[in-house]
N, C-alpha and C positions, 0 to 999 in steps of 0.2 A: 387477570384471571389466568391461572395455568391450565394448560390443555390437558384433559385426563382422558379416559375411556368414556366418561359420561358427557364430554364436551358435546352435545348433540343440539344445540339450538342456534339459530341464525343470529348474530349480534349486530347491532348498529352503533357506531360510534361517532360522535363529534369531535373533531380535532380542536385542541385548546391551544393556547399560546405557549405551553410549556412544551409541546411536541412540534411546533412550526419550524421548518427548515430541516426537519430529519427525513431521511431517505425511508420510503415506506417498507422496504424489506427489512430495515433494521428495526423499525418499529413493530414489525409483525414478529420478529424474533425475539423481541422482549416481551411483546404482549402474548405471544402463546408460547410461553414457556415450556421446554419440553419438545416441542416440534422441531424436527430435524429441518436443515435448511433446505434440503431438496424438496421437502413437503411445501414449504413456504413458495418456492419457485414454482412449483406444479400448480398450487392454486391461483397463482398470479397470472401463470402462463393460460391456465384453461378459462379464466374469467371469472372464476367462482369468487374471488374478490373483487369488489366493485368499488370505486370512488366517485362519488357524486353521480353514481348511477351508471357509469361506463366501465369499461376495461382499463387496465393501468399498468405502467411498466414498474418493474422492481425499483429502479432509481428515481422515480418522481418524489420530488420533495413536497412534505405536506404543508398546507396552508390552513391557518386558524378559520374555522367553520366547514372545512371539508368533511364529507360525510362518508363514513366508510362503512362497508358491508364485510362481515368477516363470516365465511360459512361454517357450518357444524363439521366438527373434526372428530375423528375417532383414532385413538392411537392405542396400540397395545400397552399394557401395563408394563411399567419399567422401573428399573432401581432408581429411588428417589434419592439415594446418598449424595451428597454435595460433591462437585468436581474437586479433586485434589491434584493440583499440578505435579509434576516431577520435582522432587525436593532441590536439585542441582539447576533445574530450569528456572523454577521460583526464585532462589537465591540470586541467580544472575539478572533477572528482571528487576527485583528489588534495588540492586546496585546499578542498575541501567539508566535510574532516573537522573536527567541533565537539569530539568527546571520544573517546579510545582508551584502553583498558587491556587486560590479557591477557584478558579475558572478553567484552569487546563493542566495538563501535564505532558511534558516533552521527554520521550523514551530515546535511549540509543539502542534501537531495535537490532538484535543479533541476527547475521546472516543466517539463512537456512530455516527460520522460523516464519511461519506464514502470520498475518495480523488478524485472521480470524478461522474459525474451523470451516471444513467444508472440502468437498473433492477428495473424500477418503481421509481427511484429517479429523481427528478428535477434537483438537484445539489448537488455539492461536494465541496471539499476543492479548486480546481483549478479554476472551476466556479466563486466562491464567490471571490477568490483573484483578477481573472481577471476583475470582476467587479468593486473590490475595487481600483484597479490599472489600469485604463483604458489607461494611457500613457504608460505602458509597451509594448514595441514591441514584445516581447518574454518573454513566461513564460510557462515552461513545468515541470511536474512531472518528477524527475529523478529515481525514484522507487515508490514502493506501500507500504502501510500498510494496514491491514485488517480494516474493519470499527469500529469493536470493540476496537481494539488497540489505545492507545494513545501513544504520544511522539515524536521523531525526525524524521521530514519527510523533504527531500530535494527537493527544486525546481530549476530548472535551469534558468537564465535570459539572456542566450545567446546560439545559436546553438552550438558553440564550446565547452563551459561548459558542455552542456548536452551530448555531444559526449565523453568528457573527464570521466566525472564522470561515465558513463555507461560503460567505458572501464575499468576503475577501479573496479567497481562492478563484471564486468565478470572476470577480472584477480584475484579476491579475495583479493584485496588491501584496502578494506573499512572495517573498524571494526564496527561492529553494535552489540550493547548489550542490552539485555532487562532485566527487572525484572519480574519475574512470580511468583505468590504464586501458591502452588501445594497441593493436598491432601497428607497426610500421613508425617511420620517422614523420611526425606531423609538421609539415612545412607551409600551413595554411594561416598562421597567425590566428587571430581572432575571427572565427567564421560562424555564421549563423547558417544554420539547415532549416529550411521551412519546406517541408514535404507532407502532405496529407497523410493519415495512417488509417487503414481499414482492419478491423479485428476479426477473429474467428475465422481466418482463412486456413482452410484444411489443406495441409501438405503431408503426404505419407500418414495420414491418420492423425496428424497432431495439429492441434488448433495453434495458429501464428498470427502475427500482426505484420502488415506489408505495407510498403509505400504504395498508394493507389490514388488516382484522380478523383476518385468517388468517395475518399476517406475524409475523415475529419481534420480539420486545421491542426497542424502540430508545428511548434517552433522550438529549436534547441540552439543556444548560443555555446560554442566550444571554444574556450581559451586554453593555449599551452602553459602548463606548469613546469614539468621537467621534460627533457627530450634526452632519450638514451638511443643507441645506436639501432635498434630494432623495435623499440617501444616508445610509447609517450604516454605521460601522464597529464590529462586534461582536467579541466575544470569545466563543468557543463551546469548551465543555468537554464533551466526549463520555463518558458512562458506560458506552456499548457501542459496538463498533466495526463496526457494518453498513456495506456498501457504499453511497457515497453519501448517508451519513445526514445530514450537515450540510446538503447541497444540497436533499435532498428535505425535511427538516424545515423549511429557512428558506422554500422555496417554498410549502409547505402553509400556513404561516401569512400569506402574502402578501408576503414579502421575499426573492424569489429573489436568488441570489447574482450580483455583476456578474461579466460575462464567462462566465457559464455558458450554454454553447449546447445543452445537454441538457434541463434543467430551467427555464432562465431565460427573460428578457425580450428578445427579439432586437431590439426598437427601443430599449429602455434600454442594451443593449450597444453598439449602433451609435454612440448618443450618447457613451457614456464613451469609446469607441474614437476618435471625431472630435474631442471637446473635451479629452479628458484622457490620451489616450494609452495607454489599458488595452487590450491585445491578448491577454490571458490570463484564464483564470479568477482571480478574487482569492480564493484560500483558501490559507492558510499556516500550517504547523503549527510555531507559534512557540515552544512550551514543552513540556518533558518531564520528569517526576519518576518515577524508577523505583526500587523497592526490590530490592536484589539482594544475597542472601547477607549480611544484616545490616548493610547499608549503604544509603545512599541516593544515587541519583546524580541531579543535576538539570542540566539542559542547555537553553540556548535558543538560536535561530537568528534573527538580525534579518531585516527584510523585505528583499527584494533591491531594487535599484536602480528597477526598472520599477515596483514597486508604490509605493515613497516617492516617486517623481515624481508617481504619479496622486494620491496624498493631498495632496501639496503644491500641486498643481492645484486641487484641490477647497476647499482651504483658501484659496488665494488668491482664488479666485472668491467663496467665503463672506463673506471681508473686504470685497470691493468691493460687496457688495449691502448 
């Protein structure tokens, strides 16, 4: 039922199997079409939304039989014309599909594009794909990538697939590997960084993630791929999926990521931009192995042209010395 200026009655819903496993915030965004994300989070924060009679967090995953109370909402009349993604970006996402079947879609997400709208953004990957595929009855993000990160992003095309993918993620059965360029010569060989992370730490007015004893467990396995004189290309295998995990863990051990303007080294970033043409975060989700319904899906995403050019430039400089 779309939200409109006349949506003035409390609604009570019982969750069926088709929505089991879905995050509550994502369910509400689809159920309350037209409601901005900020409003969804406000009614959750204030307790106006109730699940089984009590307050509930946005990330709570729905279960069959859950009873959901949705409060009356009143929104200003709004332009109901369908969202039309920018033509160039729409074409780019059409061409970015790495794998697709009846249950899921794997996309090579471009750097600089958020996975969903919010925080001042009018659209993200999911909004663009829904606009490009209006015939899709169901299309949901199965996990997330940072806006600055490129590479393999999984979307579910059925509620059952979404549930199985997220169960596999929680059980640690999904292999997600990244390529990251870091400052300095990595002489640690294969090294696991196991440090708890805490989100939303305010520093200079900016929300950050930091290593903290009271944070959530996080494990990253780093392996060297190519070693240059002043930088190193690493493969990072994450056993947990915390926000900014690779970036914070790499910085914690003294090897911040190239192009990282949040946790990185500003002087190092300037040098790479001026000498090697790097103008983005060098972090790319290059491979994914996912078990799904008795089968194993393996997908890889090559480095984009900008990152390849950076590596070629570094290699060329390395050979000249």
